[in-house]
C-alpha positions, 0 to 999 in steps of 0.5 A: 725483793732483798736489798742485796738483789736490788743493789746488784740489779742497779749496778747491772743497769749502769754496767759500763761506768760501774765496770770501768771503776771496778776494773780501775780499782781492781788494777790498783789493788793488783799493784798493791798486792804485787808489790807487797809480794815482791817486797817480802820475796825481795827481802827473803831473797836478800837475806838468804843470798849467803848462809852459814858463813861466819865472816867475809874477809877483804881489803880495809874498805866499807862493810857494805861494799865488801858484802855487795861485791863478794856476795851480790857481785855488785861493784868491785873491790877497791883493793885486794888482799895478799894470798899470803894473808889468806893462808895465814888467817885460814891456818887458825885452829878456830877456822873450819873452811875457807873459800877464796874469791878473785873478781874482776873478769866477765863473760858477756855481762856475767860476773867471773868468779875465781875459787876452788871446789870448797866453794861448791862444798861449803858455800850455802844459801837460803837455810844453809842449803848446799849448792847442787849441779843440775848438770855435770860436776865441779872443776877437775882441770884448769880450763874448767868452768861452772855456770850459773843457772841464768848464765847457761839459760840466758846464753844457751850454753851446755855441757861441753861448750867453749867460752872465753872470758873477758877482762873488766865487768860489763857487756862491753869489753876491749880485751878478751882472753882468746888464748885461754878458752874454758870448757863447761863442765858443770851447770848449778841448779837455780838458787834465787840468788847471785850464784845463778848469774855468776861464772865459776872458774878455778882460781889458778886459772884467773892467775894464768890468764893474767900472766902470773905464774903459779908454782902449784902447777907446772907451766908445762901442765897448764899449756898442755891442757889448753893446747889439748883443748883447742886441738880437740875443739878447733877454737875459733876467732872471736870478735870484740862484741860477741863471743859465740860458744861451740858445741863439742862432745863431752870427753868422759875420759879426761886426758889428764888426771883430775887436779887437787883443790890445792893445785886448782887454787895455786898461788896467786899473789892477791885474791879479792876476798874469802869467806870463812866458816868456823868451828864454832860461832863463838869464835866470830867475834874474837877473829873479827877483832884479830883480823881488823888489828892484822898487822901485815896489811889492813884488812876487814872482816864483816859478819854477813848477817849484821851487814845484810840487816843494816843494808836492808834498813837502808833498802827498806826505806825505798820499798816502804816508799813504794808500798805507800805509793801503791796504797795512795793509787788505791785510794785514788781508784776508791776516790774514783768510785766515790765520784762515780756514785756521786755523779750518779746520784742526782740522776737517780733522785727520781728512782730513790724517790719512787722507792720511798713512795713504795714504802722505803725508809730512809735507812733502807736507801742509805743501806741500798747505796752502801750495799752498792759501794760493798759490792763494787769493792768486793768485786774489785777485790776478787778481780784483783786476786785473779789479775794477781795470780795471773801476773805471777803465772804469766810474767814471774819469769820475766820479772825474775830475769829482769829484776832479780826477784822471783816471785813465789806462787802461793797463798795470799799472806795474812798480811795481804788478806788484811790489806784486802779486807782494809780496802773493802772497809774503806771502800764501803765507808767511801760509799757512805757518803753518797748514801748519807746524801740519798738519806737526806733527800725528801720524797717531794725533792724526787717527785718534783719536776724541776724546770 
């Protein structure tokens, strides 16, 4: 009988305690694999939130704050910039495109972004991927709204539904713009970024619902558009806590002609920030310096790639701490295996003595117990891989909706494989301690009956 077979049968003879130890190690390894995958996917999602944007411009504030509210929809701008400054900067010859952003409103906890159709044409994420529509189309009228994929999914919205925006951010708002309902005309495909959790409306609509005037569109035109919407769909009263949407058939033939991008932009007094794409990246440093020295008002321009990198250096401390903690959990589980082997060793002294009496050498005893530790750790590792993929398959969507981190179902990375190899090696080394102790047992020690 080979030593491997003998080790396997010895473990099966102590199935209950060994099974509990193996499952404990497997769960700790699963946690380590999941944290490592979440770390990689979170980093990729973080860096891929915005791509192809050379500069982000806003009122003078911290670079991190500007990046967070303009790209991640986290926080709020401490100050706005004038629309005249936006027009002045975007008219420069080095600017290829610009996307204005106006923030401050929400819909059932989701951020509302006032912008124009340049957003859908020029915004890029991941490796310069375009935004795509899973359903519908971009803005054509003042009261049109385009939803991110998560917004439509969580709130069960469809094309033609009517929604109402709320002033301020968060799930609880005490002022709703009931007199300005919006019609869902587009739903964006999933991007894995903050776009999925955003509600997009024309910039001019943000100006209108807050009572400002917009020279680009006559008040009569805007009023007619909202009146037609209310008349056709009989918009009901909404309570303060929950605005129910109303399903309505989509009007394939709009009563009003599609508005131009300039008309959808309007002439607001202020905006929150804007994104810039330049004709060549070599203009970025020069334009950034010019914006920082802008005389009309204090402005800040940041390069998103560099700011993202700086921000991740801060966040990276916490993700490394999580990795260390999960590694410590694995070590604790392996120590539990060591405790189990040491505790069982005193009960197996007669068994080991019998093996010695039939010709097993001390090195054979050492190898036998070392193989047991190797088998336990290997089985725990294989079980952990199964647990790992099971969690991703069953809980990835829930984890994504809760944390915003979308775990990808893919083969184990080289780093993960090296972690598993290190765990197996460490477990085997831990098993060498009871193996060495058994190695030193004398034959007479095991055969002598102790009273």
